[in-house]
Backbone bond lengths (Angstrom), bond angles and torsions (degrees), N, CA, C in turn:
res aa  C-N    CA-C-N  psi(-1)  N-CA   C-N-CA  omega(-1)  CA-C   N-CA-C  phi
1 X - - - 1.452 - - 1.534 108.27 -
2 X 1.311 113.08 123.84 1.488 121.86 -179.63 1.528 109.16 -106.97
3 X 1.249 118.96 123.13 1.509 127.37 -176.68 1.591 106.66 -80.31
4 X 1.317 113.33 113.70 1.517 117.83 178.74 1.506 117.04 -99.17
5 X 1.337 110.34 -26.66 1.619 116.87 -178.54 1.528 103.78 -149.74
6 X 1.345 110.94 146.20 1.458 119.54 174.54 1.525 106.60 -128.53
7 X 1.357 118.06 134.64 1.442 126.68 176.71 1.527 108.46 -131.46
8 X 1.331 118.41 132.20 1.425 120.95 172.01 1.484 109.68 -114.82
9 X 1.269 116.72 151.85 1.428 123.34 177.79 1.560 111.71 -119.43
10 X 1.240 118.12 97.62 1.518 120.42 -173.15 1.510 112.57 -68.35
11 X 1.300 122.85 -25.00 1.399 125.50 178.54 1.528 113.90 -144.00
12 X 1.288 113.08 147.70 1.443 119.67 -176.52 1.568 110.70 -58.35
13 X 1.369 115.36 128.13 1.423 116.27 178.06 1.487 112.18 82.91
14 X 1.307 119.15 -7.41 1.384 121.28 -177.84 1.551 116.26 -84.23
15 X 1.289 120.12 173.52 1.354 123.58 177.84 1.424 117.29 -75.59
16 X 1.330 124.97 137.06 1.481 126.68 -179.22 1.511 110.50 -70.07
17 X 1.322 112.41 150.84 1.442 120.02 -179.09 1.522 107.45 -118.75
18 X 1.277 119.62 126.63 1.506 124.44 170.36 1.528 115.86 -61.89
19 X 1.308 118.71 139.05 1.358 126.05 174.96 1.441 114.57 -135.37
20 X 1.330 115.52 149.00 1.524 118.59 174.61 1.557 113.53 -89.58
21 X 1.334 115.00 -19.84 1.445 124.41 175.87 1.514 108.16 -158.79
22 X 1.287 114.80 158.07 1.517 122.14 175.90 1.468 108.88 -142.70
23 X 1.326 111.13 149.28 1.492 119.46 173.28 1.506 112.15 -88.89
24 X 1.281 118.69 129.85 1.475 124.16 179.01 1.545 107.38 -100.52
25 X 1.342 117.44 140.53 1.426 122.38 176.23 1.482 106.96 -125.86
26 X 1.366 115.42 120.75 1.422 124.94 -173.14 1.569 107.82 -57.86
27 X 1.377 118.84 130.24 1.395 124.30 177.62 1.635 111.58 83.02
28 X 1.264 112.62 -12.11 1.521 112.48 -175.85 1.581 110.91 -118.12
29 X 1.313 121.89 -38.88 1.417 120.63 178.81 1.480 109.72 124.97
30 X 1.360 118.59 -149.16 1.406 128.34 177.06 1.497 108.55 -83.94
31 X 1.318 120.56 128.80 1.411 125.78 178.82 1.583 106.96 -63.61
32 X 1.338 113.44 123.67 1.459 115.52 -179.81 1.494 114.06 94.09
33 X 1.306 120.26 -6.49 1.507 123.86 177.65 1.517 106.74 -104.72
34 X 1.317 114.03 139.81 1.560 115.96 -173.97 1.485 108.91 -74.77
35 X 1.311 119.57 -24.72 1.543 123.02 -174.97 1.602 109.55 -69.55
36 X 1.277 119.25 147.93 1.421 119.68 172.28 1.472 109.87 -89.90
37 X 1.367 118.67 -30.76 1.474 117.37 178.62 1.608 105.74 -104.65
38 X 1.309 111.67 161.38 1.464 118.60 -175.47 1.459 106.96 -102.21
39 X 1.408 119.41 146.70 1.457 122.80 176.60 1.609 106.49 -112.95
40 X 1.309 105.96 147.40 1.593 114.72 -176.30 1.534 105.69 -135.71
41 X 1.394 110.64 145.29 1.445 116.27 174.19 1.570 107.12 -141.19
42 X 1.256 114.43 139.69 1.497 117.12 177.23 1.491 108.35 -79.04
43 X 1.351 114.40 156.66 1.454 119.93 177.27 1.556 112.85 -64.11
44 X 1.311 122.99 -28.17 1.341 127.11 173.17 1.479 113.36 -67.83
45 X 1.301 121.59 -41.96 1.493 122.89 170.35 1.543 112.47 -66.03
46 X 1.333 115.37 -37.82 1.457 117.39 179.18 1.518 109.71 -60.19
47 X 1.426 116.94 -46.34 1.409 119.46 175.03 1.529 117.02 -60.74
48 X 1.280 114.00 -37.65 1.465 121.41 175.66 1.583 112.63 -59.63
49 X 1.344 114.00 -41.85 1.442 120.43 175.67 1.526 112.08 -65.33
50 X 1.300 114.87 -40.95 1.510 122.03 176.82 1.492 111.93 -58.55
51 X 1.346 115.17 -38.12 1.444 121.37 -177.80 1.496 114.68 -89.53
52 X 1.336 117.81 -16.41 1.440 124.97 -179.83 1.456 117.55 -128.07
53 X 1.343 119.41 59.73 1.377 119.78 -167.63 1.616 113.98 -71.20
54 X 1.323 119.48 -5.43 1.449 123.25 -179.59 1.642 109.90 -85.02
55 X 1.201 116.77 -4.78 1.593 119.03 -174.70 1.521 104.89 -70.16
56 X 1.362 113.87 141.24 1.458 122.45 178.83 1.505 114.54 -55.80
57 X 1.319 115.68 -46.32 1.463 119.72 -177.43 1.507 111.06 -63.81
58 X 1.358 121.72 -31.26 1.424 119.74 -176.69 1.520 112.50 -68.47
59 X 1.248 119.84 -23.11 1.561 121.21 175.43 1.548 103.99 -83.92
60 X 1.244 125.86 -28.15 1.462 125.69 178.30 1.489 115.23 -79.36
61 X 1.242 118.23 -35.05 1.432 126.81 -176.25 1.543 107.02 -103.32
62 X 1.286 119.63 93.97 1.486 120.04 -167.27 1.591 105.86 -70.89
63 X 1.372 116.24 -57.98 1.512 116.38 -175.37 1.533 107.03 -162.26
64 X 1.220 120.65 160.62 1.398 126.35 -179.33 1.505 111.87 -105.37
65 X 1.380 112.78 155.07 1.507 117.28 176.01 1.482 111.02 -73.25
66 X 1.278 114.79 -32.67 1.534 114.44 178.91 1.593 107.36 -129.92
67 X 1.329 113.63 127.78 1.523 121.99 171.05 1.467 104.74 -97.06
68 X 1.308 119.95 117.80 1.451 122.82 -171.41 1.523 110.85 -121.84
69 X 1.269 116.54 148.79 1.457 123.25 174.23 1.566 103.87 -93.18
70 X 1.383 107.54 140.48 1.576 112.25 -179.85 1.380 112.11 94.52
71 X 1.372 116.63 -165.72 1.435 120.37 -179.19 1.509 108.02 -87.14
72 X 1.340 111.15 162.45 1.460 117.48 176.49 1.567 105.19 -78.69
73 X 1.255 112.67 130.60 1.495 116.28 -177.06 1.550 108.55 -149.23
74 X 1.357 114.46 151.96 1.485 120.54 177.00 1.556 106.58 -58.07
75 X 1.296 116.18 151.75 1.516 117.68 174.02 1.426 105.96 -130.58
76 X 1.267 115.05 -172.98 1.451 122.82 -178.18 1.541 111.46 -61.17
77 X 1.391 112.76 -32.27 1.514 122.50 -171.13 1.495 107.99 -104.14
78 X 1.336 125.39 -28.17 1.415 128.93 -166.58 1.585 113.75 -119.21
79 X 1.257 114.74 138.43 1.564 119.83 176.06 1.513 100.63 -118.92
80 X 1.433 114.37 119.06 1.450 119.38 172.76 1.500 108.69 -62.70
81 X 1.332 117.54 128.78 1.416 122.22 -178.78 1.529 111.25 -109.64
82 X 1.295 121.77 -21.08 1.469 122.98 -173.15 1.507 107.80 -179.71
83 X 1.316 110.03 175.47 1.497 117.18 175.45 1.500 108.42 -173.48
84 X 1.293 113.10 -166.02 1.517 118.54 -178.35 1.551 109.52 -78.66
85 X 1.279 118.25 117.00 1.489 125.63 -172.67 1.529 112.70 -105.05
86 X 1.333 121.17 -14.56 1.444 117.68 -176.12 1.520 107.44 -153.15
87 X 1.283 118.36 170.10 1.374 124.56 175.17 1.616 109.47 -113.79
88 X 1.305 109.31 159.40 1.544 118.83 -179.89 1.525 101.11 -89.54
89 X 1.374 118.96 119.26 1.456 122.28 174.87 1.548 114.64 -55.32
90 X 1.327 116.67 -29.56 1.447 121.95 179.53 1.552 115.18 -81.28
91 X 1.423 113.28 2.49 1.456 118.29 -176.78 1.582 106.26 -72.14
92 X 1.258 116.12 139.83 1.537 119.99 -175.23 1.523 109.92 -71.59
93 X 1.401 117.22 -14.54 1.516 117.23 179.60 1.559 105.39 -122.77
94 X 1.257 121.19 35.05 1.473 130.97 -178.14 1.533 102.00 -51.49
95 X 1.378 113.19 137.54 1.486 119.65 173.62 1.502 106.33 -167.53
96 X 1.324 118.54 141.99 1.505 123.74 174.94 1.508 108.58 -67.29
97 X 1.272 120.41 -22.12 1.475 118.55 -174.78 1.557 112.23 -111.96
98 X 1.297 115.43 29.03 1.488 123.74 174.61 1.469 109.95 -56.35
99 X 1.316 117.63 124.52 1.492 117.99 -178.95 1.543 113.84 -66.81
100 X 1.358 112.99 -14.52 1.433 114.48 -179.63 1.549 112.32 -62.72
101 X 1.322 116.18 -31.62 1.523 123.15 -177.79 1.604 109.18 -55.56
102 X 1.296 114.45 -52.98 1.442 120.98 -171.79 1.570 112.22 -92.17
103 X 1.391 112.53 -13.36 1.410 113.45 -170.37 1.545 117.27 -107.72
104 X 1.350 113.27 11.89 1.419 117.58 -177.89 1.625 101.63 -130.60
105 X 1.343 116.67 134.39 1.486 115.59 174.43 1.517 107.54 -153.99
106 X 1.311 106.72 175.60 1.527 123.45 178.48 1.432 109.59 -122.84
107 X 1.344 114.41 145.16 1.538 117.56 173.67 1.464 115.30 -142.38
108 X 1.267 118.76 157.26 1.423 123.92 171.61 1.552 108.80 -98.89
109 X 1.303 116.53 149.15 1.406 120.61 171.89 1.429 111.04 -83.84
110 X 1.388 115.75 121.17 1.489 120.95 -177.77 1.485 116.50 -101.77
111 X 1.297 115.98 -12.95 1.479 124.62 -177.07 1.448 113.33 -153.38
112 X 1.388 117.55 134.54 1.465 120.96 177.61 1.552 111.32 -59.32
113 X 1.262 115.25 146.30 1.455 117.51 177.80 1.480 112.34 172.35
114 X 1.306 117.05 -176.12 1.569 123.58 175.84 1.501 105.56 -119.37
115 X 1.397 110.68 138.86 1.394 120.07 172.21 1.568 106.32 -116.99
116 X 1.423 118.27 127.32 1.412 117.09 176.76 1.521 109.45 -123.92
117 X 1.336 112.64 162.06 1.521 116.62 178.39 1.457 111.55 -68.53
118 X 1.327 117.50 137.49 1.508 121.72 176.77 1.456 106.66 -103.66
119 X 1.382 114.82 131.57 1.428 123.14 175.81 1.475 115.10 -80.08
C-alpha cells in the first residue's frame, strides 16, 4: 500500500486539512484528527467516486484519511478492522462488483509512528 494523499479532520464535521505526513499514536489514531480509527480509500475507489457521484455510499463516506495506491492491507502501524461489506440495493449504481466494497476500509493504529506521502 502506497500512501498518495493524507487528510486530517481536526473537528467533527469540519473541513479536512491536507498533510504531507502525520504522527500515529497507538490506540488513539492520527495526532490532531478527531477520529480514533483511521479511514483509507484506494485510488481506484476514489476515481470511481469521481465518475459516479450519485452512488449512495459516496454521500455517506465523505473522505478518507489516507488515499492509497494498491490494495488495502495491514501495515506496520495499521491493522485493518473493517470496510464496506455490502451495497444498498436502492443505490442508483448498485453492482456486486462495486470497487467501493474492497477499496474503502477502516483501521486501528497499533504502533506509534509517522506516515508520509510517497511520490
